[in-house]
C-alpha positions as CSV (number, residue, x, y, z in Angstrom):
1,M,0.5,27.2,36.9
2,R,0.3,26.3,33.3
3,I,-1.9,23.8,31.7
4,K,0.0,23.1,28.8
5,I,4.0,23.4,28.4
6,P,5.2,26.3,26.5
7,P,7.4,25.4,23.4
8,L,10.8,25.5,24.4
9,N,13.2,28.4,23.0
10,I,15.8,27.0,20.6
11,P,18.1,29.6,19.5
12,D,19.4,29.2,15.8
13,D,23.1,29.8,16.8
14,N,23.0,27.8,20.0
15,P,20.1,25.2,19.7
16,F,21.2,23.1,23.2
17,A,21.4,26.4,24.9
18,E,18.2,25.3,27.1
19,D,18.8,21.6,26.9
20,Q,18.1,20.3,30.5
21,L,18.1,16.5,29.7
22,D,21.7,16.4,28.2
23,R,20.8,15.6,24.7
24,K,23.4,17.3,23.2
25,Q,25.7,14.4,23.2
26,S,23.2,12.2,21.3
27,A,23.1,14.8,18.6
28,E,26.9,14.8,18.3
29,I,27.1,11.1,18.3
30,L,24.4,11.0,15.4
31,T,25.8,13.8,13.6
32,Q,29.3,12.1,13.4
33,F,27.4,8.9,12.0
34,I,25.1,10.4,9.5
35,S,27.3,13.2,7.9
36,T,29.3,10.4,6.1
37,I,26.3,8.5,4.7
38,R,25.7,8.7,1.0
39,E,23.4,5.5,0.4
40,P,19.7,5.8,1.2
41,F,19.2,5.6,5.0
42,V,16.4,5.6,7.5
43,L,17.2,6.4,11.2
44,A,14.4,6.0,13.8
45,I,14.6,8.1,17.0
46,D,12.6,6.0,19.4
47,S,11.3,7.2,22.7
48,P,7.9,7.1,24.5
49,W,5.4,9.9,24.1
50,G,6.0,12.9,26.3
51,T,9.8,12.4,26.5
52,G,10.9,15.2,24.4
53,K,11.3,13.6,20.8
54,T,10.1,16.8,19.0
55,T,12.3,19.1,21.1
56,F,15.2,16.9,20.3
57,I,15.1,16.8,16.6
58,N,14.4,20.4,16.4
59,M,17.6,21.2,18.4
60,W,19.3,18.6,16.2
61,L,17.9,20.1,13.1
62,N,19.4,23.4,14.0
63,Y,22.7,21.8,15.1
64,L,23.0,20.1,11.7
65,K,22.3,23.5,10.0
66,I,25.2,25.0,11.9
67,Q,27.4,22.0,10.7
68,G,26.5,22.6,7.0
69,L,24.0,19.8,6.4
70,P,20.8,20.6,4.4
71,C,17.6,19.9,6.5
72,L,13.9,19.4,5.8
73,Y,11.1,19.0,8.6
74,F,7.8,17.3,8.0
75,N,5.1,17.0,10.7
76,A,3.2,13.7,9.7
77,W,0.5,14.3,12.3
78,E,-0.3,17.8,10.9
79,N,-0.3,16.5,7.4
80,D,-2.4,13.1,7.9
81,F,-5.6,14.8,6.7
82,T,-4.5,14.2,3.1
83,D,-4.6,10.8,1.3
84,D,-1.0,10.7,0.1
85,P,2.0,12.0,1.8
86,L,4.1,12.0,-1.4
87,I,3.0,15.5,-2.6
88,S,3.6,17.1,0.7
89,F,7.1,15.6,0.8
90,I,7.9,17.1,-2.7
91,G,6.5,20.4,-1.5
92,E,8.9,20.5,1.4
93,M,11.8,19.8,-0.7
94,K,11.0,23.3,-2.5
95,T,12.3,25.1,0.4
96,C,15.9,23.7,-0.3
97,I,16.2,25.1,-4.0
98,N,17.6,28.4,-3.0
99,T,20.4,26.6,-1.1
100,A,21.4,24.5,-4.2
101,D,24.7,25.2,-6.0
102,E,22.8,25.9,-8.9
103,P,19.3,27.1,-8.0
104,S,18.0,27.3,-11.4
105,Q,19.0,23.9,-12.3
106,A,17.7,22.6,-9.2
107,K,14.2,24.4,-9.9
108,V,13.9,22.4,-13.2
109,Y,14.6,19.0,-11.5
110,Y,12.2,20.2,-8.8
111,E,9.5,20.9,-11.2
112,N,10.1,17.7,-13.1
113,A,9.9,15.7,-10.0
114,K,6.7,17.5,-8.9
115,K,4.8,16.7,-12.2
116,L,6.0,12.9,-12.0
117,G,4.8,12.8,-8.5
118,A,1.4,14.2,-9.3
119,S,0.8,11.7,-12.0
120,I,1.9,8.8,-9.6
121,V,-0.6,10.0,-7.1
122,K,-3.6,10.3,-9.6
123,R,-6.0,7.7,-9.1
124,A,-8.0,6.0,-12.0
125,I,-11.6,4.9,-11.8
126,P,-12.0,2.2,-9.4
127,V,-11.7,-1.3,-10.8
128,T,-14.5,-2.6,-8.8
129,I,-16.8,-0.1,-10.4
130,K,-15.8,-0.9,-13.9
131,I,-16.2,-4.7,-13.2
132,A,-19.6,-4.0,-11.7
133,T,-20.8,-2.2,-15.0
134,A,-18.5,-4.0,-17.2
135,G,-17.4,-0.5,-18.5
136,V,-20.7,0.5,-19.8
137,L,-23.8,2.4,-18.5
138,N,-26.5,0.4,-19.8
139,L,-26.5,-2.8,-17.7
140,E,-28.9,-4.6,-20.2
141,E,-26.0,-4.4,-22.8
142,I,-23.9,-6.8,-20.4
143,T,-23.7,-10.3,-22.1
144,E,-21.5,-13.2,-21.5
145,E,-19.6,-12.2,-24.6
146,A,-19.3,-8.5,-23.4
147,L,-18.1,-9.6,-20.0
148,A,-15.4,-11.8,-21.6
149,G,-14.2,-9.0,-23.8
150,F,-14.2,-6.6,-20.8
151,A,-12.1,-9.0,-18.9
152,S,-9.5,-9.2,-21.6
153,D,-9.4,-5.5,-22.1
154,L,-9.0,-4.8,-18.4
155,A,-6.2,-7.4,-18.1
156,K,-4.4,-5.5,-21.0
157,E,-5.1,-2.2,-19.5
158,K,-3.5,-3.3,-16.0
159,I,-0.5,-4.5,-17.8
160,E,0.0,-1.3,-19.7
161,R,-0.6,0.9,-16.6
162,Y,1.9,-1.2,-14.8
163,Q,4.4,-0.6,-17.3
164,S,3.5,2.9,-17.5
165,D,3.8,3.3,-13.8
166,K,6.9,1.7,-13.6
167,L,8.5,4.2,-16.0
168,T,7.0,7.1,-14.3
169,I,8.5,5.8,-11.1
170,Q,11.8,5.3,-12.6
171,D,11.8,9.0,-14.0
172,F,10.6,10.4,-10.8
173,K,13.3,8.8,-8.7
174,K,15.8,10.0,-11.4
175,Q,14.7,13.7,-11.3
176,L,14.6,13.5,-7.4
177,S,18.2,12.0,-7.4
178,E,19.3,15.2,-9.6
179,L,17.5,17.6,-7.3
180,V,19.1,15.8,-4.2
181,Q,22.6,16.1,-5.7
182,Q,22.1,19.9,-6.7
183,I,21.1,20.6,-3.0
184,T,23.8,18.6,-1.4
185,K,26.6,19.8,-3.7
186,K,29.1,22.1,-2.2
187,E,31.9,23.6,-4.2
188,G,35.3,22.4,-2.8
189,D,33.9,20.2,-0.1
190,E,32.7,16.8,0.3
191,N,29.0,16.2,-0.3
192,K,26.8,16.0,2.8
193,P,23.5,14.2,3.0
194,L,20.1,15.9,2.8
195,V,18.5,15.1,6.2
196,F,14.8,14.8,6.2
197,F,13.1,14.8,9.6
198,I,9.6,13.3,9.7
199,D,8.1,13.9,13.2
200,E,5.0,12.7,15.1
201,L,4.5,9.5,13.0
202,D,3.3,7.5,15.9
203,R,0.3,10.0,16.1
204,C,-0.8,9.6,12.7
205,R,-4.0,7.6,11.6
206,P,-2.6,4.0,11.0
207,T,-3.4,3.9,7.2
208,Y,-1.5,7.3,6.6
209,A,1.6,6.2,8.7
210,V,1.7,2.8,6.8
211,E,1.3,4.8,3.5
212,L,4.1,7.2,4.6
213,L,6.7,4.2,5.0
214,E,5.7,2.6,1.8
215,R,6.5,5.9,0.1
216,L,9.9,6.4,1.8
217,K,10.8,2.5,0.8
218,H,9.5,2.8,-2.9
219,L,10.1,6.5,-4.1
220,F,12.6,8.3,-1.7
221,N,15.1,5.4,-1.6
222,I,17.6,7.8,-3.2
223,E,21.2,8.3,-2.5
224,G,21.9,11.5,-0.7
225,I,18.9,11.4,1.6
226,V,18.9,10.4,5.0
227,F,15.4,10.2,6.9
228,V,15.1,10.5,10.6
229,L,11.7,9.2,12.0
230,A,10.7,10.5,15.5
231,L,8.4,7.8,16.7
232,D,7.3,5.7,19.6
233,K,7.7,2.0,18.4
234,E,5.3,0.7,20.9
235,Q,2.5,3.0,19.5
236,I,3.4,2.5,15.9
237,G,2.8,-1.3,16.8
238,H,-0.6,-0.7,17.9
239,S,-1.3,1.0,14.5
240,L,0.1,-1.6,12.5
241,R,-1.8,-4.2,14.4
242,S,-5.1,-2.3,13.8
243,I,-4.6,-2.9,10.2
244,Y,-2.7,-6.1,9.9
245,G,-4.1,-8.1,13.1
246,T,-2.9,-8.7,16.5
247,G,-0.4,-11.4,15.3
248,M,1.6,-9.4,13.2
249,D,5.5,-9.4,13.7
250,V,5.8,-5.4,14.2
251,D,9.7,-5.6,14.3
252,G,9.9,-7.6,11.3
253,Y,7.7,-5.3,9.2
254,L,9.6,-2.2,10.5
255,R,12.9,-3.6,9.5
256,R,11.8,-3.3,5.9
257,F,11.8,0.5,6.3
258,I,14.3,1.3,9.2
259,D,18.0,0.9,8.9
260,L,18.9,1.8,12.4
261,D,17.0,2.4,15.7
262,Y,18.5,5.0,18.1
263,R,16.8,4.9,21.6
264,L,17.1,8.3,23.3
265,P,18.6,7.8,26.8
266,E,16.2,8.2,29.5
267,P,16.9,11.0,32.0
268,S,16.7,10.4,35.6
269,A,13.2,10.6,37.1
270,E,14.3,13.2,39.6
271,R,15.7,15.3,36.8
272,F,12.7,14.9,34.5
273,C,10.1,15.8,37.2
274,N,12.0,18.9,38.3
275,L,12.1,19.9,34.6
276,L,8.3,19.3,34.3
277,F,7.7,21.3,37.7
278,T,9.6,24.1,36.2
279,K,7.9,24.2,32.9
280,F,4.3,23.8,34.4
281,G,5.1,26.7,37.1
282,F,4.7,24.5,40.1
283,P,6.3,26.1,43.2
284,S,9.7,24.6,44.2
């Protein structure tokens, strides 16, 4: 008898060889759908914990590669120790450079996007500290006139930073768009989207999950990228309510980020139990 289920073998050339829950049909339907998408798109694969979301998307990822679609995989739970998912996303995209139509040009766009992404992530001195000290170290120097002048300078600084950040984000998205075009461009063939899988989103700490969704919405809203989120919407709902309160409209919030939900078909109880008996090594 086993305590933990061993990872399922997913052959690169036949990813559904050990598919015992008839998930290949879902992969074929979804592939037909996303392979024609060019506008920014987010697809959610919704299924309760323990029903095989990770196994399905790994099978589907290999299946898409066979169909000639470039794919990336990001495990959100393994990366939620970081403060910001942006740099991790950019790091994953480096793996696709060598598959680009012009790898040297793709590398240029990648390096530019990486530098701009790093500048977006950088955090300035907390405003609360600046306000508490009025920007000076000697608290005795703080006067009403100094406070008024500091407030004016702080407002000006915030406006200038907003304008600078806005231009940086525009430049970042432009470089990212050029990179995606290089990755998805195929000579003599219609461009296919870059499919970016994000797994285990429902297991992340709540603040990280929210930050990840916000990054997708504001920075990766790029033509040619299709994001696939593997999640349990009920669990995500608990995370969101822990931040925004019990009365939050979870579905309304998630509709800001997700264009389409796909619920994995549930296998029969008998079939699922038989599969678990086999995997855990129980006698038949």
